[in-house]
C-alpha positions as CSV (number, residue, x, y, z in Angstrom):
1,X,63.6,50.8,300.9
2,X,62.8,53.9,298.7
3,X,66.5,54.7,298.6
4,X,67.3,51.3,297.5
5,X,64.8,51.5,294.6
6,X,66.3,54.8,293.5
7,X,69.7,53.3,293.4
8,X,68.5,50.3,291.4
9,X,66.7,52.4,288.9
10,X,69.7,54.8,288.5
11,X,71.9,51.8,287.8
12,X,69.5,50.5,285.2
13,X,69.4,53.8,283.5
14,X,73.1,54.2,283.5
15,X,73.6,50.7,282.0
16,X,71.1,51.5,279.2
17,X,72.8,54.8,278.4
18,X,76.2,53.1,278.2
19,X,74.7,50.4,276.0
20,X,73.2,53.0,273.6
21,X,76.4,55.0,273.4
22,X,78.5,52.1,272.4
23,X,76.0,50.6,269.8
24,X,77.6,49.9,266.5
25,X,75.0,49.5,263.7
26,X,75.2,46.3,261.6
27,X,76.5,47.1,258.1
28,X,74.4,45.7,255.3
29,X,76.9,44.0,253.0
30,X,77.0,45.5,249.5
31,X,75.9,42.9,246.9
32,X,78.2,43.1,243.9
33,X,76.7,41.7,240.8
34,X,79.5,40.1,238.7
35,X,79.7,41.8,235.2
36,X,80.3,39.3,232.3
37,X,83.2,40.3,230.2
38,X,82.2,41.9,226.9
39,X,82.8,39.7,223.9
40,X,84.7,41.6,221.3
41,X,83.1,40.9,218.0
42,X,85.5,40.9,215.0
43,X,84.5,42.6,211.8
44,X,84.0,40.4,208.8
45,X,87.4,39.2,207.8
46,X,88.6,40.5,204.5
47,X,91.7,38.8,203.1
48,X,94.5,41.3,202.2
49,X,94.4,42.8,198.7
50,X,97.6,42.3,196.7
51,X,99.3,45.4,195.4
52,X,98.8,46.5,191.8
53,X,100.8,44.3,189.6
54,X,100.2,41.3,191.8
55,X,96.5,41.2,191.9
56,X,94.6,38.1,191.2
57,X,91.2,37.6,189.6
58,X,89.9,36.8,193.2
59,X,91.2,40.2,194.3
60,X,89.2,41.9,191.6
61,X,86.0,40.0,192.6
62,X,86.6,41.1,196.2
63,X,87.1,44.8,195.1
64,X,84.4,45.2,192.5
65,X,82.2,42.1,192.7
66,X,79.4,43.4,194.9
67,X,78.9,46.7,193.1
68,X,79.1,45.2,189.6
69,X,76.8,42.4,190.5
70,X,74.2,44.8,191.9
71,X,74.1,46.7,188.6
72,X,74.2,43.5,186.5
73,X,71.3,42.0,188.5
74,X,69.2,45.0,187.7
75,X,69.8,44.7,184.0
76,X,69.0,41.0,184.0
77,X,65.9,41.5,186.1
78,X,64.6,44.0,183.6
79,X,65.4,41.7,180.7
80,X,63.7,38.8,182.5
81,X,66.7,36.6,182.3
82,X,68.0,34.6,185.3
83,X,71.3,35.9,186.8
84,X,73.9,34.8,186.4
85,X,72.9,33.4,182.9
86,X,74.3,30.2,181.2
87,X,75.8,32.0,178.2
88,X,76.5,35.5,177.1
89,X,77.3,37.0,173.7
90,X,79.0,40.4,173.4
91,X,78.3,42.2,170.1
92,X,80.7,45.1,169.3
93,X,79.5,47.5,166.6
94,X,82.5,49.4,165.4
95,X,80.7,52.2,163.4
96,X,78.0,52.8,166.0
97,X,80.5,52.7,168.9
98,X,78.2,50.4,170.8
99,X,78.7,47.2,172.6
100,X,75.6,45.0,173.3
101,X,75.4,42.4,176.0
102,X,73.2,39.5,175.2
103,X,72.4,36.5,177.4
104,X,70.3,33.5,177.9
105,X,69.3,31.1,180.7
106,X,67.1,28.2,179.5
107,X,65.4,30.2,176.8
108,X,66.4,32.4,173.8
109,X,69.0,35.1,174.0
110,X,67.8,38.5,175.1
111,X,69.5,41.9,174.9
112,X,70.5,42.7,178.5
113,X,72.3,46.1,178.2
114,X,74.0,48.4,175.6
115,X,77.2,50.1,176.5
116,X,79.1,52.9,174.7
117,X,82.6,52.1,173.4
118,X,84.8,54.9,174.6
119,X,87.6,54.4,172.0
120,X,88.5,52.1,169.1
121,X,91.0,52.7,166.4
122,X,91.0,51.9,162.7
123,X,88.3,51.7,160.1
124,X,85.9,49.1,158.7
125,X,87.6,45.9,157.7
126,X,89.3,43.0,159.5
127,X,92.7,43.2,161.1
128,X,95.5,41.8,158.9
129,X,98.8,42.5,160.4
130,X,100.7,43.7,163.4
131,X,100.7,47.5,163.8
132,X,97.8,48.2,161.4
133,X,95.8,49.6,164.4
134,X,92.7,47.8,163.3
135,X,90.2,46.4,165.7
136,X,89.6,42.8,164.5
137,X,86.3,41.6,163.0
138,X,85.0,38.2,163.5
139,X,83.8,35.7,166.1
140,X,86.0,35.3,169.2
141,X,86.3,33.8,172.6
142,X,87.7,35.1,175.9
143,X,91.3,33.8,176.2
144,X,92.0,35.2,179.6
145,X,91.3,37.9,182.2
146,X,94.0,40.4,183.2
147,X,93.5,41.9,186.7
148,X,96.8,44.0,186.4
149,X,96.1,45.7,183.1
150,X,97.5,49.1,182.4
151,X,93.9,50.0,181.3
152,X,92.3,49.1,184.7
153,X,91.1,45.6,183.8
154,X,91.1,43.7,180.5
155,X,89.8,40.6,178.8
156,X,92.0,39.1,176.1
157,X,90.4,37.8,172.9
158,X,91.6,34.7,171.1
159,X,92.7,36.8,168.1
160,X,94.0,35.5,165.8
161,X,91.5,32.7,165.8
162,X,91.5,29.7,163.4
163,X,89.8,31.7,160.6
164,X,92.4,34.5,160.9
165,X,95.4,32.2,161.0
166,X,94.1,30.2,158.0
167,X,93.8,33.2,155.8
168,X,97.1,34.7,157.1
169,X,98.9,31.5,156.1
170,X,97.2,31.4,152.7
171,X,98.3,35.0,152.0
172,X,101.8,34.6,153.4
173,X,101.2,37.0,156.3
174,X,103.5,35.8,159.1
175,X,102.6,38.5,161.7
176,X,98.8,39.0,161.9
177,X,99.2,40.7,165.3
178,X,98.0,39.7,168.7
179,X,97.1,41.0,172.2
180,X,93.7,42.3,171.4
181,X,91.7,43.2,174.5
182,X,88.4,44.6,175.7
183,X,89.6,46.9,178.5
184,X,88.9,49.9,180.6
185,X,89.9,53.6,180.3
186,X,89.1,55.6,177.2
187,X,92.1,55.2,174.9
188,X,92.9,52.3,172.6
189,X,95.0,51.1,169.6
190,X,93.4,48.1,168.1
191,X,91.3,47.2,171.1
192,X,87.9,48.1,172.5
193,X,88.2,50.6,175.4
194,X,85.0,50.6,177.4
195,X,85.7,52.8,180.4
196,X,86.4,51.5,183.9
197,X,82.9,50.9,185.2
198,X,81.9,48.9,182.2
199,X,84.9,46.7,182.2
200,X,84.4,46.0,185.8
201,X,80.9,44.7,185.0
202,X,82.0,42.7,182.0
203,X,85.0,41.2,183.9
204,X,82.9,40.2,186.9
205,X,80.1,38.7,184.7
206,X,82.8,36.7,182.9
207,X,84.0,35.2,186.2
208,X,80.5,34.3,187.1
209,X,79.6,32.7,183.7
210,X,82.9,31.2,182.9
211,X,85.1,32.4,180.0
212,X,84.2,29.3,178.0
213,X,80.6,30.5,177.9
214,X,81.3,34.0,176.5
215,X,81.3,34.7,172.8
216,X,82.4,38.1,171.3
217,X,81.2,39.1,167.8
218,X,82.9,42.2,166.3
219,X,81.3,43.7,163.2
220,X,82.1,46.8,161.1
221,X,78.5,48.0,161.6
222,X,75.1,46.7,162.5
223,X,74.0,44.2,159.9
224,X,70.4,44.5,161.2
225,X,70.3,48.1,159.8
226,X,72.3,47.5,156.5
227,X,73.9,44.4,155.1
228,X,77.6,43.8,155.5
229,X,79.2,44.0,152.1
230,X,82.9,43.6,151.2
231,X,82.6,46.3,148.5
232,X,86.1,47.8,148.9
233,X,89.0,46.7,146.7
234,X,91.3,46.9,149.6
235,X,89.4,44.1,151.4
236,X,90.5,40.5,151.0
237,X,88.2,38.3,149.0
238,X,87.6,36.1,152.0
239,X,85.9,39.1,153.8
240,X,82.6,38.2,152.1
241,X,82.7,34.8,153.9
242,X,83.6,36.6,157.2
243,X,80.8,39.1,156.9
244,X,78.3,36.3,156.2
245,X,79.5,34.5,159.4
246,X,79.2,37.7,161.4
247,X,75.7,38.5,160.1
248,X,74.4,35.0,160.8
249,X,75.6,35.2,164.4
250,X,74.0,38.5,165.0
251,X,70.8,37.9,163.1
252,X,70.4,34.6,165.1
253,X,70.3,36.7,168.3
254,X,67.8,39.2,167.1
255,X,65.3,37.0,165.1
256,X,62.6,36.5,167.8
257,X,64.0,38.6,170.6
258,X,62.3,41.6,172.1
259,X,64.8,44.0,173.7
260,X,64.3,44.9,177.4
261,X,65.4,48.3,176.4
262,X,63.1,48.9,173.5
263,X,59.7,47.6,172.4
264,X,60.6,48.3,168.8
265,X,62.4,46.0,166.3
266,X,66.1,45.4,166.7
267,X,66.8,47.7,163.8
268,X,65.5,50.6,166.0
269,X,67.9,50.0,168.9
270,X,70.4,52.4,167.6
């Protein structure tokens, strides 16, 4: 009986040992979390810029608009005029080599900023003929914007205007000249060279306001400091009428306006 028990126990132990030696552990499956594909975000789309010579006004707005608008907005904020304004008047003072930017929203005109004129040929007196190198004097409008100017950017004036053409015809002058611009760079023959940064600001502002809402007054000197007089024998008789018109335009801007750049009277601006 005892030997039988020993055999039975031995067989049980042998079976257990064999079972342990052949035990294969159960592998825990690896859980793979699916990764969502990364969405590739495209940068803000910028339309291609046309090469120089083929640029459009829209190209110029895309290239210079943000920087020019930032500077203009600061000028207008200081002057307490809404931006963009409803109308602007540019006053070019030939003798002082200054260009004043005036604007208004729903109120009176205010002086927004004063720029330096980098170059302007000629002397006091109106432009009379092609090739006289004179910067015109009078009251003008913007006739067009040139994004492909040899002088960076340019704004064409409507010289000769009706006043110029009338007196040219009366005097038998058949070629009073043309192609007068406000432009960039610092060289000019008969135009107003303002430098590249300034023309960028004026160009962009004109696109925002509309050329039809821009007036340009060009005067031999500041009539708020000393009256405009046609006292030279070389000046046409009608220059007296011209200077009266110019003085009226400029003085109308300055009558009740306090400059954002000076708390003094307009005569102290320069």
